[in-house]
Biotite code that builds the C-alpha atoms (Angstrom):
import biotite.structure as struc

atoms = struc.array([
    struc.Atom([0.010, 0.008, 0.067], chain_id="A", res_id=1, res_name="MET", atom_name="CA", element="C"),
    struc.Atom([1.259, 3.661, -0.658], chain_id="A", res_id=2, res_name="ASP", atom_name="CA", element="C"),
    struc.Atom([0.737, 6.891, 1.217], chain_id="A", res_id=3, res_name="GLY", atom_name="CA", element="C"),
    struc.Atom([-2.928, 7.146, 0.147], chain_id="A", res_id=4, res_name="HIS", atom_name="CA", element="C"),
    struc.Atom([-4.583, 5.085, 2.886], chain_id="A", res_id=5, res_name="GLY", atom_name="CA", element="C"),
    struc.Atom([-6.237, 1.957, 1.457], chain_id="A", res_id=6, res_name="ASP", atom_name="CA", element="C"),
    struc.Atom([-4.581, 2.501, -2.098], chain_id="A", res_id=7, res_name="THR", atom_name="CA", element="C"),
    struc.Atom([-2.865, 0.070, -3.907], chain_id="A", res_id=8, res_name="LEU", atom_name="CA", element="C"),
    struc.Atom([0.481, 1.061, -5.688], chain_id="A", res_id=9, res_name="ALA", atom_name="CA", element="C"),
    struc.Atom([0.761, -0.146, -9.186], chain_id="A", res_id=10, res_name="ILE", atom_name="CA", element="C"),
    struc.Atom([4.028, -1.720, -9.800], chain_id="A", res_id=11, res_name="GLY", atom_name="CA", element="C"),
    struc.Atom([4.579, -2.746, -6.064], chain_id="A", res_id=12, res_name="GLU", atom_name="CA", element="C"),
    struc.Atom([1.294, -3.991, -4.771], chain_id="A", res_id=13, res_name="ASP", atom_name="CA", element="C"),
    struc.Atom([-0.137, -5.020, -8.148], chain_id="A", res_id=14, res_name="VAL", atom_name="CA", element="C"),
    struc.Atom([1.690, -5.795, -11.350], chain_id="A", res_id=15, res_name="SER", atom_name="CA", element="C"),
    struc.Atom([1.312, -3.418, -14.464], chain_id="A", res_id=16, res_name="TRP", atom_name="CA", element="C"),
    struc.Atom([0.187, -6.280, -16.380], chain_id="A", res_id=17, res_name="GLU", atom_name="CA", element="C"),
    struc.Atom([-2.840, -6.552, -14.237], chain_id="A", res_id=18, res_name="ALA", atom_name="CA", element="C"),
    struc.Atom([-4.108, -3.132, -15.776], chain_id="A", res_id=19, res_name="ILE", atom_name="CA", element="C"),
    struc.Atom([-2.483, -3.387, -19.445], chain_id="A", res_id=20, res_name="ARG", atom_name="CA", element="C"),
    struc.Atom([-5.119, -2.358, -21.803], chain_id="A", res_id=21, res_name="GLY", atom_name="CA", element="C"),
    struc.Atom([-7.652, -1.535, -18.916], chain_id="A", res_id=22, res_name="GLU", atom_name="CA", element="C"),
    struc.Atom([-9.540, 1.697, -18.764], chain_id="A", res_id=23, res_name="ALA", atom_name="CA", element="C"),
    struc.Atom([-8.607, 3.755, -15.299], chain_id="A", res_id=24, res_name="CYS", atom_name="CA", element="C"),
    struc.Atom([-10.409, 6.588, -14.331], chain_id="A", res_id=25, res_name="ARG", atom_name="CA", element="C"),
    struc.Atom([-8.067, 9.269, -13.000], chain_id="A", res_id=26, res_name="VAL", atom_name="CA", element="C"),
    struc.Atom([-9.366, 10.654, -9.827], chain_id="A", res_id=27, res_name="LYS", atom_name="CA", element="C"),
    struc.Atom([-6.393, 12.863, -8.855], chain_id="A", res_id=28, res_name="GLN", atom_name="CA", element="C"),
    struc.Atom([-2.948, 14.090, -10.607], chain_id="A", res_id=29, res_name="PHE", atom_name="CA", element="C"),
    struc.Atom([-0.254, 14.836, -8.310], chain_id="A", res_id=30, res_name="THR", atom_name="CA", element="C"),
    struc.Atom([3.030, 16.292, -10.172], chain_id="A", res_id=31, res_name="PRO", atom_name="CA", element="C"),
    struc.Atom([6.310, 16.409, -8.447], chain_id="A", res_id=32, res_name="TYR", atom_name="CA", element="C"),
    struc.Atom([7.777, 18.488, -10.719], chain_id="A", res_id=33, res_name="VAL", atom_name="CA", element="C"),
    struc.Atom([6.483, 21.186, -13.095], chain_id="A", res_id=34, res_name="ARG", atom_name="CA", element="C"),
    struc.Atom([6.896, 22.136, -16.601], chain_id="A", res_id=35, res_name="ILE", atom_name="CA", element="C"),
    struc.Atom([8.927, 25.147, -17.692], chain_id="A", res_id=36, res_name="VAL", atom_name="CA", element="C"),
    struc.Atom([9.561, 26.230, -21.391], chain_id="A", res_id=37, res_name="ALA", atom_name="CA", element="C"),
    struc.Atom([8.038, 22.736, -22.385], chain_id="A", res_id=38, res_name="GLY", atom_name="CA", element="C"),
    struc.Atom([10.451, 20.499, -20.321], chain_id="A", res_id=39, res_name="LYS", atom_name="CA", element="C"),
    struc.Atom([9.989, 19.012, -16.743], chain_id="A", res_id=40, res_name="PRO", atom_name="CA", element="C"),
    struc.Atom([12.003, 21.040, -14.216], chain_id="A", res_id=41, res_name="GLU", atom_name="CA", element="C"),
    struc.Atom([12.609, 20.197, -10.443], chain_id="A", res_id=42, res_name="GLY", atom_name="CA", element="C"),
    struc.Atom([14.520, 17.840, -8.538], chain_id="A", res_id=43, res_name="ASN", atom_name="CA", element="C"),
    struc.Atom([12.705, 14.637, -8.463], chain_id="A", res_id=44, res_name="ARG", atom_name="CA", element="C"),
    struc.Atom([15.357, 12.422, -7.348], chain_id="A", res_id=45, res_name="GLY", atom_name="CA", element="C"),
    struc.Atom([14.160, 8.968, -7.535], chain_id="A", res_id=46, res_name="SER", atom_name="CA", element="C"),
    struc.Atom([10.510, 9.891, -7.618], chain_id="A", res_id=47, res_name="LEU", atom_name="CA", element="C"),
    struc.Atom([8.302, 9.601, -10.753], chain_id="A", res_id=48, res_name="PRO", atom_name="CA", element="C"),
    struc.Atom([7.455, 12.732, -12.499], chain_id="A", res_id=49, res_name="TYR", atom_name="CA", element="C"),
    struc.Atom([4.023, 12.367, -11.000], chain_id="A", res_id=50, res_name="ALA", atom_name="CA", element="C"),
    struc.Atom([1.393, 10.015, -9.539], chain_id="A", res_id=51, res_name="SER", atom_name="CA", element="C"),
    struc.Atom([-2.234, 9.338, -10.627], chain_id="A", res_id=52, res_name="LEU", atom_name="CA", element="C"),
    struc.Atom([-4.930, 8.284, -8.239], chain_id="A", res_id=53, res_name="LEU", atom_name="CA", element="C"),
    struc.Atom([-6.956, 5.833, -10.367], chain_id="A", res_id=54, res_name="VAL", atom_name="CA", element="C"),
    struc.Atom([-9.987, 3.734, -9.905], chain_id="A", res_id=55, res_name="GLU", atom_name="CA", element="C"),
    struc.Atom([-9.978, 0.440, -12.477], chain_id="A", res_id=56, res_name="CYS", atom_name="CA", element="C"),
    struc.Atom([-12.423, -2.201, -12.648], chain_id="A", res_id=57, res_name="PRO", atom_name="CA", element="C"),
    struc.Atom([-9.634, -4.657, -12.979], chain_id="A", res_id=58, res_name="ALA", atom_name="CA", element="C"),
    struc.Atom([-8.743, -3.805, -9.404], chain_id="A", res_id=59, res_name="LEU", atom_name="CA", element="C"),
    struc.Atom([-11.123, -3.735, -6.167], chain_id="A", res_id=60, res_name="GLN", atom_name="CA", element="C"),
    struc.Atom([-9.624, -0.496, -4.579], chain_id="A", res_id=61, res_name="THR", atom_name="CA", element="C"),
    struc.Atom([-8.367, 2.779, -5.799], chain_id="A", res_id=62, res_name="PRO", atom_name="CA", element="C"),
    struc.Atom([-4.592, 2.520, -6.908], chain_id="A", res_id=63, res_name="ALA", atom_name="CA", element="C"),
    struc.Atom([-1.488, 5.059, -7.357], chain_id="A", res_id=64, res_name="SER", atom_name="CA", element="C"),
    struc.Atom([-0.147, 4.859, -10.600], chain_id="A", res_id=65, res_name="MET", atom_name="CA", element="C"),
    struc.Atom([3.443, 6.398, -10.907], chain_id="A", res_id=66, res_name="PRO", atom_name="CA", element="C"),
    struc.Atom([4.098, 8.516, -13.917], chain_id="A", res_id=67, res_name="VAL", atom_name="CA", element="C"),
    struc.Atom([7.552, 7.707, -14.975], chain_id="A", res_id=68, res_name="THR", atom_name="CA", element="C"),
    struc.Atom([7.974, 8.658, -18.744], chain_id="A", res_id=69, res_name="ASN", atom_name="CA", element="C"),
    struc.Atom([8.641, 12.435, -19.491], chain_id="A", res_id=70, res_name="LYS", atom_name="CA", element="C"),
    struc.Atom([6.030, 12.297, -22.592], chain_id="A", res_id=71, res_name="ASP", atom_name="CA", element="C"),
    struc.Atom([3.293, 10.736, -20.417], chain_id="A", res_id=72, res_name="ASP", atom_name="CA", element="C"),
    struc.Atom([4.010, 13.467, -17.727], chain_id="A", res_id=73, res_name="PHE", atom_name="CA", element="C"),
    struc.Atom([3.889, 16.138, -20.472], chain_id="A", res_id=74, res_name="ARG", atom_name="CA", element="C"),
    struc.Atom([0.503, 14.873, -21.710], chain_id="A", res_id=75, res_name="ASN", atom_name="CA", element="C"),
    struc.Atom([-0.932, 14.662, -18.309], chain_id="A", res_id=76, res_name="LEU", atom_name="CA", element="C"),
    struc.Atom([0.441, 18.263, -17.417], chain_id="A", res_id=77, res_name="TRP", atom_name="CA", element="C"),
    struc.Atom([-1.339, 19.613, -20.638], chain_id="A", res_id=78, res_name="GLU", atom_name="CA", element="C"),
    struc.Atom([-4.553, 17.746, -19.486], chain_id="A", res_id=79, res_name="VAL", atom_name="CA", element="C"),
    struc.Atom([-4.630, 18.689, -15.974], chain_id="A", res_id=80, res_name="PHE", atom_name="CA", element="C"),
    struc.Atom([-2.732, 21.980, -15.762], chain_id="A", res_id=81, res_name="ARG", atom_name="CA", element="C"),
    struc.Atom([-3.259, 23.855, -19.128], chain_id="A", res_id=82, res_name="GLN", atom_name="CA", element="C"),
    struc.Atom([-6.496, 22.469, -20.547], chain_id="A", res_id=83, res_name="ARG", atom_name="CA", element="C"),
    struc.Atom([-8.373, 21.385, -17.439], chain_id="A", res_id=84, res_name="GLY", atom_name="CA", element="C"),
    struc.Atom([-11.057, 18.837, -16.770], chain_id="A", res_id=85, res_name="VAL", atom_name="CA", element="C"),
    struc.Atom([-14.653, 20.454, -16.716], chain_id="A", res_id=86, res_name="GLY", atom_name="CA", element="C"),
    struc.Atom([-17.407, 19.172, -14.231], chain_id="A", res_id=87, res_name="ASP", atom_name="CA", element="C"),
    struc.Atom([-18.966, 17.120, -16.730], chain_id="A", res_id=88, res_name="ASP", atom_name="CA", element="C"),
    struc.Atom([-15.679, 15.204, -17.910], chain_id="A", res_id=89, res_name="GLU", atom_name="CA", element="C"),
    struc.Atom([-13.785, 12.320, -16.825], chain_id="A", res_id=90, res_name="GLU", atom_name="CA", element="C"),
    struc.Atom([-10.116, 11.573, -17.942], chain_id="A", res_id=91, res_name="VAL", atom_name="CA", element="C"),
    struc.Atom([-9.501, 7.994, -18.581], chain_id="A", res_id=92, res_name="LEU", atom_name="CA", element="C"),
    struc.Atom([-5.815, 6.295, -18.991], chain_id="A", res_id=93, res_name="VAL", atom_name="CA", element="C"),
    struc.Atom([-4.937, 2.978, -20.530], chain_id="A", res_id=94, res_name="PHE", atom_name="CA", element="C"),
    struc.Atom([-1.689, 1.546, -20.009], chain_id="A", res_id=95, res_name="TYR", atom_name="CA", element="C"),
    struc.Atom([-0.156, -0.244, -23.007], chain_id="A", res_id=96, res_name="GLU", atom_name="CA", element="C"),
    struc.Atom([3.881, -0.883, -22.980], chain_id="A", res_id=97, res_name="PRO", atom_name="CA", element="C"),
    struc.Atom([5.280, -0.165, -26.332], chain_id="A", res_id=98, res_name="PHE", atom_name="CA", element="C"),
    struc.Atom([6.981, -3.671, -26.711], chain_id="A", res_id=99, res_name="TYR", atom_name="CA", element="C"),
    struc.Atom([5.151, -6.191, -24.454], chain_id="A", res_id=100, res_name="SER", atom_name="CA", element="C"),
    struc.Atom([7.252, -9.127, -25.363], chain_id="A", res_id=101, res_name="SER", atom_name="CA", element="C"),
    struc.Atom([10.525, -10.173, -26.951], chain_id="A", res_id=102, res_name="GLY", atom_name="CA", element="C"),
    struc.Atom([14.175, -8.968, -27.113], chain_id="A", res_id=103, res_name="LEU", atom_name="CA", element="C"),
    struc.Atom([12.837, -5.161, -27.277], chain_id="A", res_id=104, res_name="LEU", atom_name="CA", element="C"),
    struc.Atom([10.807, -5.537, -24.080], chain_id="A", res_id=105, res_name="ARG", atom_name="CA", element="C"),
    struc.Atom([13.356, -3.812, -21.729], chain_id="A", res_id=106, res_name="PRO", atom_name="CA", element="C"),
    struc.Atom([13.286, -0.992, -24.125], chain_id="A", res_id=107, res_name="LEU", atom_name="CA", element="C"),
    struc.Atom([9.730, -0.314, -23.062], chain_id="A", res_id=108, res_name="SER", atom_name="CA", element="C"),
    struc.Atom([10.433, 1.361, -19.943], chain_id="A", res_id=109, res_name="ALA", atom_name="CA", element="C"),
    struc.Atom([11.732, 4.266, -22.421], chain_id="A", res_id=110, res_name="LEU", atom_name="CA", element="C"),
    struc.Atom([8.881, 4.768, -24.263], chain_id="A", res_id=111, res_name="LYS", atom_name="CA", element="C"),
    struc.Atom([5.423, 6.461, -23.470], chain_id="A", res_id=112, res_name="PRO", atom_name="CA", element="C"),
    struc.Atom([2.940, 4.101, -22.412], chain_id="A", res_id=113, res_name="ARG", atom_name="CA", element="C"),
    struc.Atom([-0.268, 6.057, -21.456], chain_id="A", res_id=114, res_name="LEU", atom_name="CA", element="C"),
    struc.Atom([-3.103, 6.569, -23.667], chain_id="A", res_id=115, res_name="TYR", atom_name="CA", element="C"),
    struc.Atom([-5.103, 9.457, -22.420], chain_id="A", res_id=116, res_name="ILE", atom_name="CA", element="C"),
    struc.Atom([-8.700, 10.535, -23.081], chain_id="A", res_id=117, res_name="TYR", atom_name="CA", element="C"),
    struc.Atom([-11.013, 13.510, -21.733], chain_id="A", res_id=118, res_name="ILE", atom_name="CA", element="C"),
    struc.Atom([-14.532, 12.070, -22.107], chain_id="A", res_id=119, res_name="CYS", atom_name="CA", element="C"),
    struc.Atom([-18.120, 12.771, -20.622], chain_id="A", res_id=120, res_name="PRO", atom_name="CA", element="C"),
    struc.Atom([-18.724, 11.720, -17.069], chain_id="A", res_id=121, res_name="ASN", atom_name="CA", element="C"),
    struc.Atom([-19.792, 7.867, -16.856], chain_id="A", res_id=122, res_name="GLY", atom_name="CA", element="C"),
    struc.Atom([-17.440, 6.744, -19.892], chain_id="A", res_id=123, res_name="GLN", atom_name="CA", element="C"),
    struc.Atom([-15.733, 4.285, -17.534], chain_id="A", res_id=124, res_name="LEU", atom_name="CA", element="C"),
    struc.Atom([-18.903, 2.449, -16.755], chain_id="A", res_id=125, res_name="ASP", atom_name="CA", element="C"),
    struc.Atom([-19.830, 1.880, -20.431], chain_id="A", res_id=126, res_name="THR", atom_name="CA", element="C"),
    struc.Atom([-16.409, 0.305, -20.881], chain_id="A", res_id=127, res_name="LEU", atom_name="CA", element="C"),
    struc.Atom([-16.055, -2.106, -18.046], chain_id="A", res_id=128, res_name="ARG", atom_name="CA", element="C"),
    struc.Atom([-14.342, -5.251, -19.289], chain_id="A", res_id=129, res_name="GLY", atom_name="CA", element="C"),
    struc.Atom([-13.223, -3.831, -22.574], chain_id="A", res_id=130, res_name="CYS", atom_name="CA", element="C"),
    struc.Atom([-9.766, -3.590, -23.710], chain_id="A", res_id=131, res_name="SER", atom_name="CA", element="C"),
    struc.Atom([-8.382, -0.560, -25.168], chain_id="A", res_id=132, res_name="ARG", atom_name="CA", element="C"),
    struc.Atom([-8.510, -2.032, -28.726], chain_id="A", res_id=133, res_name="ALA", atom_name="CA", element="C"),
    struc.Atom([-12.164, -2.869, -28.316], chain_id="A", res_id=134, res_name="HIS", atom_name="CA", element="C"),
    struc.Atom([-12.983, 0.338, -26.184], chain_id="A", res_id=135, res_name="ALA", atom_name="CA", element="C"),
    struc.Atom([-11.706, 2.268, -29.111], chain_id="A", res_id=136, res_name="SER", atom_name="CA", element="C"),
    struc.Atom([-15.233, 1.393, -30.896], chain_id="A", res_id=137, res_name="THR", atom_name="CA", element="C"),
    struc.Atom([-17.093, 2.486, -27.905], chain_id="A", res_id=138, res_name="GLN", atom_name="CA", element="C"),
    struc.Atom([-15.194, 5.554, -26.685], chain_id="A", res_id=139, res_name="LEU", atom_name="CA", element="C"),
    struc.Atom([-16.447, 9.020, -26.989], chain_id="A", res_id=140, res_name="ARG", atom_name="CA", element="C"),
    struc.Atom([-13.545, 11.115, -26.455], chain_id="A", res_id=141, res_name="PRO", atom_name="CA", element="C"),
    struc.Atom([-13.732, 15.040, -26.239], chain_id="A", res_id=142, res_name="ILE", atom_name="CA", element="C"),
    struc.Atom([-9.836, 15.092, -26.466], chain_id="A", res_id=143, res_name="ALA", atom_name="CA", element="C"),
    struc.Atom([-6.978, 12.301, -26.576], chain_id="A", res_id=144, res_name="ALA", atom_name="CA", element="C"),
    struc.Atom([-3.381, 12.195, -26.151], chain_id="A", res_id=145, res_name="TRP", atom_name="CA", element="C"),
    struc.Atom([-1.441, 9.217, -27.248], chain_id="A", res_id=146, res_name="GLN", atom_name="CA", element="C"),
    struc.Atom([2.159, 8.098, -27.251], chain_id="A", res_id=147, res_name="PRO", atom_name="CA", element="C"),
    struc.Atom([4.106, 8.994, -30.255], chain_id="A", res_id=148, res_name="LYS", atom_name="CA", element="C"),
    struc.Atom([5.664, 5.663, -31.662], chain_id="A", res_id=149, res_name="GLU", atom_name="CA", element="C"),
])
């Protein structure tokens, strides 16, 4: 468990594989650095760039998701600090590693992994049990940020 009380820590208490391709609703964005002139700035030491408090149907309790990729962090900064999220909107993220198997899998940690969507409230409820690939046919995003490959 992490510092959010009864919250699981993804990557520690639960594996990343457990949420791979699953829609997660972002309840809170906590940056540990800030963006200045388009680049993350601040002394983060061994901390991730940020953490997300998420609820995910694949898990039974809220979870803390570390944001360790610079491009993922920039996208989330844009969503929460520049654009903002309306009262009638929710942010959904899908974790999809760039390389999921084979010899290139270790390089996946260097690549952005989060697909980020701003959707009308309640969108997560319509996607329960859907993979990102299947959800794309049902997803009604207002805005989207996807990893550059």
